[in-house]
N, C-alpha and C positions, 0 to 999 in steps of 0.2 A: 504494500500500500504506500503510494507516494505521500509526500508531506502534506499536500493540499487535501487529498482525500482523507488522510488521517485527521487533519485539522477539522474538516467538516464533520467527520464521525464523532469526534470528541465533543464538538459544540452541540450536535444533535443529542448526544448522550446526556449532556448537562442540561439541555433545555428541551425535554421530550414534548412532542405535540405542538411545538411552536416553530414558526418559520424564522430562519435566521436573517431574513431580508426584511426586517421590520424595524421601526424606530429610527433613532438618530443614526446618520451615516448609512442608512439602509441595513444596519445590523442590529440584531437583538442583543442588548447588553448582557454580560455575564454577571456583573456585580455593580452595586452602587454604594457609594459612601457620601452622604450629603448630596452635593450637586455634581460629584465626580463619578464618571461611568467607566467601566472596563469593558472593552469590546473584543470579540473574537480575533480581529486582526491584530490586536495588541499582543496576542500570545503566539504569533507565528514563529518567532525566533526562540520560543521557550521549549520547543519540542525538537530535539536533534533528529536528523534524518535517519530512518531505519528503526526508530523506537517502536516497540510493540504497542498494540492498542491498550493493553492493560497498564503498561508503564506510562503511556501517554496520559491516561486518565489521572494517574497519581501525580504526574508533573503539573498538569493543568490545575488540579485541586490545590497543590502546594503553591503554585503561582498566585492563584486567586486569594488564598488565605494570607499570603505574604503581602499582596497588594492592599487588601482590606486593612490589615493591621497597620501598614505604613500610612495609608490615608487617614486612618483614625488618629494616629500619633501626630501626623502633620496638622490636622485640624485642631487637636488639643494644644499643640505648640503655638499655632497662630492665634488661638483664643487667649493663651496665657502670657505670651511675650508682648512687650511694648514695641512700638514702631522702631525705637532706637535699638532695641535688642535684636530686631529682625533685619536691621540694616547691615548687610555684610559687604557692601560695596567697598568700603575703605580697607577691610581685611583682605578682600580679593585683590584689590589694587596693590596693596603692600606685598602680598604673596607673589603677584605677577612680577613686580620689580625685583624682589629677592631671587626669583627663579631665573630671570634674565641675567642678573649679575652672576649668579652661581654658574649658569651655563657658559657665560663668557669666560669666567675664570678657568673652568674645566677645559675649555677649548684651548686656551693659552698654555695651561699646564701640560696638556697632551702634546702640544706642538713644540714647546720650548724648554720644558723642565729636563734637566740632565738626570737620568735615572740610573746611571752607571756609578757604582760605588767601588772605587779601587780598594784592593787589599790593604794598602798602606793607610787609607782613611779608616777602614774597619779596625785595623790594629791600634791606631792612635786612640780612637774612641774607646775601645776595650780597655786599654792601659790607663786612660784618664778617668774611667768610671768603673773601677772594679766592684765597688759596693752595690752597683746596680745588677750584678750578675752572680749573686751568691746562690749556691746550690740548695735546693729544698729536698733533694734526694741524693743518695750515694750513686756514683757512676763508676764503671770499671771498663778495663780492656782485658781481653784474654780469649779463652776457648772453653766451650762446654760440649760434652759428648755423653750420650745416654745409650747404653748397649744392653741387650739381653744377657742374663747371667750365663747363658750357654754359648755366648760369643767366644771365638778362639783368640789366642794371642793377647790376652789381657795384660800380661807383663809388658809386652812391647807397647801396647796402647798407653799404659801408665807412663812409660818412659817418654813417649812422644808428647803426651799431654803435658807433662811436667817440665819438659825442656822447651817446647814451642819454638825450636829453631825452624828456619825455613824448610829444611828437608823433613823435619818432623811434622810440620803442618801439612806438607804434601802427602806424607804417609797416612796421616789421620784422615785427610779428605778422601783418599783412595779407599781406606779401610771402611769409612762411613758409608760409602756407596754400597758395600756388600753386607755390612753387619749393623750399622748404627740405626737406632730408632730416631735419634735426633743428634745433629751436629751443628754447632754455631761457632764460626770463627770471627770474632770481633776484635782481633789483635790490633787493627788499625782504626777502629771506630769505637767511640765512647757509647756505652749503653747504660740504661738505668739498671742498677743491681737488682731492683725489685722484679724486673722482667726475667732474670735468671733465677733469683731466689725462689720464686713461686714454683719452679720446676724441680727443685731439690726435695728429697724425701725426708727432710727434717726441718725443724723450726729454727730461725735465727732471731732471737728476741732483741739483740742489739747489733744491727747490721754494721754500723760504723766501727764499733769495737772489733767485730769479726774481721772486717777488711784490714784493719790496722795490724792484725796478728796472724793473718793467713795469706798464703799465696797459692796453696793447693788444697783441694778437698776431694776425697774419694769416699763414697757412701753407697750402700745397697739397700734395696727393699726386697720384697718377695719375688720380683720379676726382673729387675734391672740393676745395673751398676752405673754409677754416675761419676764422671771426672770433670772437675772444674779447675782451671788454671787462671790465675789473675796476674797479669803482667803489669798493671798499673791501676790505681784507684784514687778517687777524690771523694771526700765525705761531706755530709751536710754542713753548710756554713762556709765551705771553701769556695773560691771563685771558680765558676764554671769554665770548662775549656772553651776557647773561642769558637771551635767548630760547632758547638752546641747552641751558641747564641748569635752566630753570624747573621742569621735571618732576622732576628729581633733587632740587632744593631742596624742592619740595612734599612728596616722599616722606620726606625727612629731617625736616622739620618735623612731619609727621603721625606718624612713628615716635617722635619725641621726645614728642609729646602723648600717645601711647599709653602710653609708659613712665611718664610723670608721672601719667596717669589711674590706672593700675594701682597705683602706689605710694600715691597718695592714697586709693584704694579700700581697700587693705589697712590703711592707717592708720585710716580711719574704722571699719572692721569691728573692728579691735583696740580702738580707743577705746570703741566701743559695748559690746564685751565686758567692758571694765573697768567702765564705768558700770553695766551690768546685772548685774555679778558673775557672768558666765557661765563663768569659768574660774579656776583656782587654779594657782599654780606652787609646788610644795613644795620647801623647802630640804633 
């Protein structure tokens, strides 16, 4: 059933025994609130193409109910508010001005703002503001591997894990392809200790103290053996590694540039207005 036929069927369903080509605009209204009428043609866009007859009835009913409630609220508002309270012309004009200025600023920011932050600027900001980047969680570098208890060559695996030389890491990676349930090599990347700790088969009530006193951990449960090697760590309250906060620093620098750009833009526009005698301030 196409949209028009479906629309007619819905209207006939809602107004049984009546011709829809009666009354105002040659249509029989579907609803009235005070002097406002809702007509079938007002609902054409309310029914998506391909909607079943049953769903169409529900959509039409929901539309009518919403329209009636809205008209009743509008009437009550008009009865209750003063002329001054209903005068939105000034607010609309102010919003329009603000929107124009905002759009112009965004256009110039997009065209002219330098969004490249060199590593040297990142490093300088990081070194000058260390207190802004204190860790709220412990972070580590290292490796973690989880293997079934039945896995072979566990002595070799232990040696590879605890040494973590380049050749050992290669051996661990090859070994994990055949035997490991889980293998993570984060020797060159800082990760939150909590993401590793949650995978261990034991509780660590004081993670910071644990990290200060351990570089290797080996534990088992009923099914698996776990090897953790920590090559580096930083604890809560220490300055975060620059790699972990580089994106935050970039955003801070770019936001600062945006503010300075807009301030300079406003200053140039004002100075140009003075030079061209484009405004006067009356005392």
